[in-house]
C-alpha positions as a printed Julia matrix, in Angstrom:
95×3 Matrix{Float64}:
   5.49  -17.83    9.92
   7.26  -15.78    7.21
   5.16  -13.1     5.84
   5.81  -10.78    2.88
   3.85   -7.6     3.14
   4.23   -5.62   -0.04
   2.46   -2.8    -1.95
  -0.5    -2.32    0.4
  -2.37    0.8     1.44
  -3.25    1.09    5.17
  -5.72    3.85    6.04
  -7.51    2.49    9.22
  -7.57    5.84   11.33
  -9.04    4.26   14.37
  -6.46    1.57   14.63
  -3.97    0.81   17.54
  -1.37   -0.56   15.16
  -1.08   -1.71   11.6
   1.72   -4.27   10.74
   2.89   -6.34   13.69
   5.44   -9.15   13.88
   4.06  -11.25   16.64
   5.12  -14.52   18.26
   8.08  -15.94   16.34
   7.06  -14.42   13.01
   9.37  -12.99   10.4
   8.05  -10.2     8.24
   9.43   -8.44    5.18
   7.46   -5.24    4.89
   8.19   -3.41    1.56
   6.89   -0.46   -0.4
   3.53   -0.01    1.49
   1.7     3.21    2.08
   0.6     4.0     5.62
  -1.73    7.05    5.79
  -3.25    8.46    8.97
  -2.56    5.44   11.19
  -1.06    4.91   14.66
   1.87    2.78   15.1
   2.35    1.62   11.41
   5.09   -0.83   12.43
   5.25   -2.88   15.69
   7.82   -5.4    16.3
   7.14   -7.74   19.36
  10.04   -8.88   21.47
   9.79  -12.4    20.05
   9.02  -11.23   16.45
  11.29  -10.14   13.58
  10.58   -7.41   11.06
  12.48   -5.74    8.23
  10.87   -2.71    6.72
  12.01   -0.77    3.75
  10.72    1.5     1.04
   7.49    2.36    2.92
   5.74    5.7     2.92
   4.3     7.27    5.99
   1.81   10.19    5.79
   0.12   11.76    8.83
   1.1     8.69   10.93
   2.12    8.58   14.61
   4.31    6.09   16.43
   6.95    3.66   15.24
   7.82    4.0    11.48
  10.95    1.76   11.34
  11.87   -1.87   11.84
  15.42   -3.02   11.47
  15.23   -6.81   12.09
  16.58   -9.31    9.58
  13.14  -10.2     7.96
  13.69  -13.05    5.55
  14.46  -13.71    1.92
  11.57  -14.79   -0.01
  11.95  -18.09   -2.02
  10.55  -16.33   -5.12
  11.52  -13.39   -7.21
   9.52  -10.18   -6.91
  10.1    -6.55   -7.75
   7.77   -4.38   -5.62
   5.94   -1.62   -7.38
   7.24    1.85   -6.64
   5.33    3.87   -3.92
   4.9     6.94   -6.33
   1.15    6.97   -7.09
   0.63    3.61   -5.25
  -2.25    4.91   -3.29
  -4.14    6.25   -6.27
  -3.43    2.92   -8.21
  -4.79    0.79   -5.34
  -7.81    2.98   -4.73
  -8.69    2.85   -8.55
  -8.12   -0.86   -8.87
  -9.37   -2.37   -5.54
 -12.82   -3.23   -4.59
 -15.91   -3.61   -6.76
 -15.52   -2.13  -10.31
């Protein structure tokens, strides 16, 4: 599949990995915030991932993916990562 992972907050401190390009998948991973996680980006041998504009805070493991990703068939300008964590925390979940 082709998956666009954009403007997310990942904070699962007990994880083994966060974003993974598995069996024949193609991922475009843009402007996400990874905080306190292990192996934020994992590209399987038969997967494809392009990562750009992400923020990594207190993470360990792989923080880059230089595959080709894919070009989405739609137009989208990702939100900037400045204050993205605060925005997500204030607007996600029950209000």
